[in-house]
Structures are given as structure tokens and as C-alpha cells.
C-alpha positions, 0 to 999 in steps of 0.5 A: 161423685154425686150420690144422685143419678147423672140425669136427676131432675131438679126443678120447681113446681107450680099449678095453674089455679094458684099461678097463672091468674087471667081467670077469664081471659082468652075464653077460659072458663070458671074452675073450682078454684075461681069460686074459692075466696080468699082466707088466711091462717085464722079466717077459713076460705070459703066456696061460693056457687058461682062468683058473688060480687064483693067476694075476693077470689085470689085465683083471678089474678094469683101472681099473674103468670099469664103474662110474667111466664117468660120472665119466670122461666127465664128465673128458673133457667138461671137457677139451672132447673132441669125440669118444671112441673106445671099444670094445664088449666081444664078450663083453659082448653074445655071452659065448661069441660063439655065442649066437643072442640078445644079452645084454640087460645087456650092450647096456644098459651100452653105452646107458648109456654113450652116454647120458652121451656124448650129454649132453655132445655128444661123438661116439662112435667105436666099435671093434667088435673091440679084442683082446677075441675071446671065448676060447670061439672060440679053444677051439672054431675056433682063433680067426680060423683057424675060418671060422665066426668070420665069421658069429659077428662078423656077428652081433655087428655086427647086434646093435649096429648096430641097437641103437645106429644112432641113437647111433653113426655112426663104426665101426671094424671091427678094432683094428690088424688088420695086427698079424696080419701078425707073430707076436705078433699071433696071440694078441690079435688073431687068437686062433690059440693053441688049447692054447697057454699061455706067454709072449705073444711067444713062441707057436709062430708059424705063418704059415699060420694067421695069414694064413688067420685074417687073410683071414677078418677081411678078409671079416668086415670087408668083410661089416659095411661092406657091411651098414652101407652097405645098411642104415645109411646114416648110418654111416661105416665105417673100418679101423684099422691099427698104423702102424709105418713103417720107414726104410732105415738107409742108402742101400744099396739092399739096405737099401732093398729090404728096407725096402719089402718089410717095409712093404708087408707090415706097414704096407700090406697090410691097408690095400690090401685094406680100401681098395683092395678087392683083395688086391695083387700084392706078397703073392702073391709073399710067400705063395709064397715062404713056403708060404702058401695061402689057402683062399677061398670064391667070395664072398669077393674080391667081399665085399672088393671091395665092402666097402671102408671109407670112412676110414682110421684108425691108431695111431701111436707110433714109427718103426724102421729096417731094415737088411741088416746082422744086426748093426746095434743093435736097439730094441724097439717097439709089437708089433715092434721094429727097427734103432735110429735113432741120430737119434731119443730113446727112451721109458723103454720103449725106444720111439723118439720120432719126431714128423716120422714122424707127418707122413711116415706122414700123407702116405704114406698120403693119397697111397696111399688119398686117403680122410679120415684120423684118428689114433686112438692116439698117446701116451707110456708113461711112469712118472707119479709124484704129487709132494709137492703131490699133482700129476703134473707130466707135462711130458714127455707134454705135450712129446711130444703138442706136437711130434706136433700140430705135425707133424700140422698140417704134414701138413694144410698138405701137403694130407692130409685129416685128421679127427681125433685120439684120443690112446691112454689119455686116462685111465690103463689097463692096457697091452695089451703088458705088462699093468701099470699103471706104463706111464701114457698118461693125462692123467687119473691113476688111483690103481691099481697093479701089485700090484692096490691103489689107491683107483681115485680119478681125478686131473687130470694137467698135461697134462689142462689142457694138452690142454684148452687145445689143444682150445679152440683147435683146435690153435693154442695149443700 
């Protein structure tokens, strides 16, 4: 008998801006991702004010899923997917975000995608906003710092809710919303970079702007949830956080208190607002100590209270440590690094691999929120190379996923209500942080390279067949 529930949602995840390409096809507008240049592990990705001739923007073609989605979904079905997490590109539906009527060609594209998913009985899980804000809203109102974005977002929600009400049940309001709690989130997540050109990681940090923008996202998320609950009762609305849990480096009370403080702000604050429906006490102290004053309108706190999500979703790649000693060895990571944990191995990109940390996260989150949980991103970015036989023998990815699924099952035995698992980049796509193809996560190889060359042909990796077996056995045959 399987440890996991019979209706467990096995699948995979992509994002429009890293996957679709066709950046200006059929009336699509320019998104924030469309002005992010190529980069690598050594060379920082940059953001530009508009499209600059001579620069290469990886999202413009990505892996051209706009023209390959039928082939890819057929491969997902062959793997046995029960669900597929995708995002709807805001700029396909409202090219500048400010139009009063949606772009029919954009809506029709996702109709065709949902047609394919329905054909194979695959449940869509749709992220409404996944690092693809209209660039025009950056220019007009400094992204989410502008309160107008709440209404623009709700208009987007109204259009897609109404159009796809009988096709999509699970919705996530914002991807990795808590990335806005750190400086790096200001560009891709919040769009608060009007007038700035330069490396993604070096934009001037303005905490007042960031947390004001985050407040507007909280209100927008809550209003979207309220709209769904009032008008579309079959919908299930979720949040999505980047789970970057930190451990104390030692038993020194200073390490423990500093860890608690950072986990509260980065890992719990957004979930506390979106699940519990109010600003937690600890954030008030943080705001006071950092000179942050949130401008609110009368309705905002009521919306947040009444617009709580139905289930909690998160991305999980790694953990780090925290030490009061500034001289401890550091390591990189997903949006944020930390002190290196001497007990963990690292990936080729320096991200620490911690399967047991997934079990720990699941237990902490379920104890805190007591609502169903879904892991909507997890995986290993690696240099995959076809060998002489033409195959990609990615045993390292299989080992990574195997260990994480084992810990998922342990968490379920612990009592966690886990409802799904959609590893990131089930098909190779563009890295959000570095803009490169070389950092591959997929179980499906795409013939595309960092210089823009490649046939875009799809090929099954060894992990494809392994995951097929895992799904068929509901996680028992690892």
C-alpha cells in the first residue's frame, strides 16, 4: 500500500517566461523577463530599460514551447503526469497590463494548451503571475510599488477566471511571493526598478519600496482569492513561497535568535499573511527597526483577512545556515545564500543538497498552517551532456529526486497532508537567475544552447523513464 494518497498529484512545473518563447507573437507585450539579458554562473544576468539592440534576451525564444507544447504535453502524458503546473503570461492577455479588453489571440493560445492537457487527463495548476509582469507597468508605476497594479492584476484574473473557469481548478496567485522580502526580488518579482539598468543582483535596494510593493501583492492576492471564492466555488486557490529554510550554525543562542529572525521574515512572513490573514507581530518590529511604513487603504486589512488561500505551495531546492560570526564560509543559493553547512554536499552551482531539509520544511509548514501542502518546485540544475550513445544518463538527478521523494514520504508518515509534487523544469528551459540553458533541470532534454543555437529537438533522459516508474507506483518504486 502506498504511503501517499491515492489521488496524489504527480507532475512537473514550468513558467511561461522561461519556457514559451514567442515573446512578441500574436500581440504579446514586453514582460520584465523580456528585458533580462543572458548570463551564466560567472557573468551576471542584467536588466535593461526596454529592448537594447545587440543584446541577447534568452526569454525571447526560450525553448519555443509556444510551437512545441503539443509534443511536450504528449511526453508529460507518457511519463504519467497527473497534473502540470504552468503559468499564464500576463502580457499575452494584456500586453501592457493597462488594456481594458484582453487579447483574444493570447487567450486562444492557452485554450489550445488546455485542450491538450484535457486530451490526456492532466490537471492544470496555473500560476497567475510568475516573474512576467508587463514592463509597461514598471515604466508607468515602478511595478508593484504603484497601487494601480492591484486593479490591473484583478482585471487579468477576471479575464482568465471567466475564460478558463471550467478548465482550471487549481490557481496560485504569485510565484515565490516572498522573494520580495530580499533585494534580489525587486526586479523579477516586484518590478520596482524603473530607470535602472545593470546586473540583476545589483539593483539599488530600497526596502520601503519593496515592502510597499509586497503589500500591494498581498491585497491583490487576497482580492483574487475572494473573487474566486465568491464567483467560482470549484476553484482552489493557493499561494507559492520560496522555501529557503535556515538552520543555526551552532547552539550559540546568538545563532539561534538570528536564525529565528531571518526565517520569520524570509520564510514565514508571506505565508502568515496569506494563510492566517493578518500581518504578524514580529514584522512590526522589523518595520520599525528598518524605517519602513506601509501605506494602506481602509479595505486592505479586511481583504487580507477574508482572502486567505486554501492550500500552501512552495519551491524547495536547498537550505543554508546562519551564524552571528561574519567570518564563516558562505555558499550561494536560490535568490539568497548563507553560511555553508559542513554536513551537506553541493551542486555544480554551489547549491547545498539537503533532502532531509524537505521533510523538516514540510513538518514546520504543516504544523504552522494546518492546510494541504504541495511541493511545486524541486530539482537539480546540472550540466547534462548526451553521451556517445546519444542518451543523457543523468543518474545524479535520479539520485537527487529519489532522496527527496523518500523524505516526502517520511513527512506524510509524520502526519503532513501532502497533495502533490511537481519538480521544476520537467523539460529543459531557461534559468531565471542566470539566463542560461547549460543549467538543466528537465527530464526531457532540449537541443538548445547558450549561444542561441540548437534544433530545439526533444529527447528523453534516463530520469524520464525513472520518473515514469515512480508515478506508476505512486512513489513506491524508487
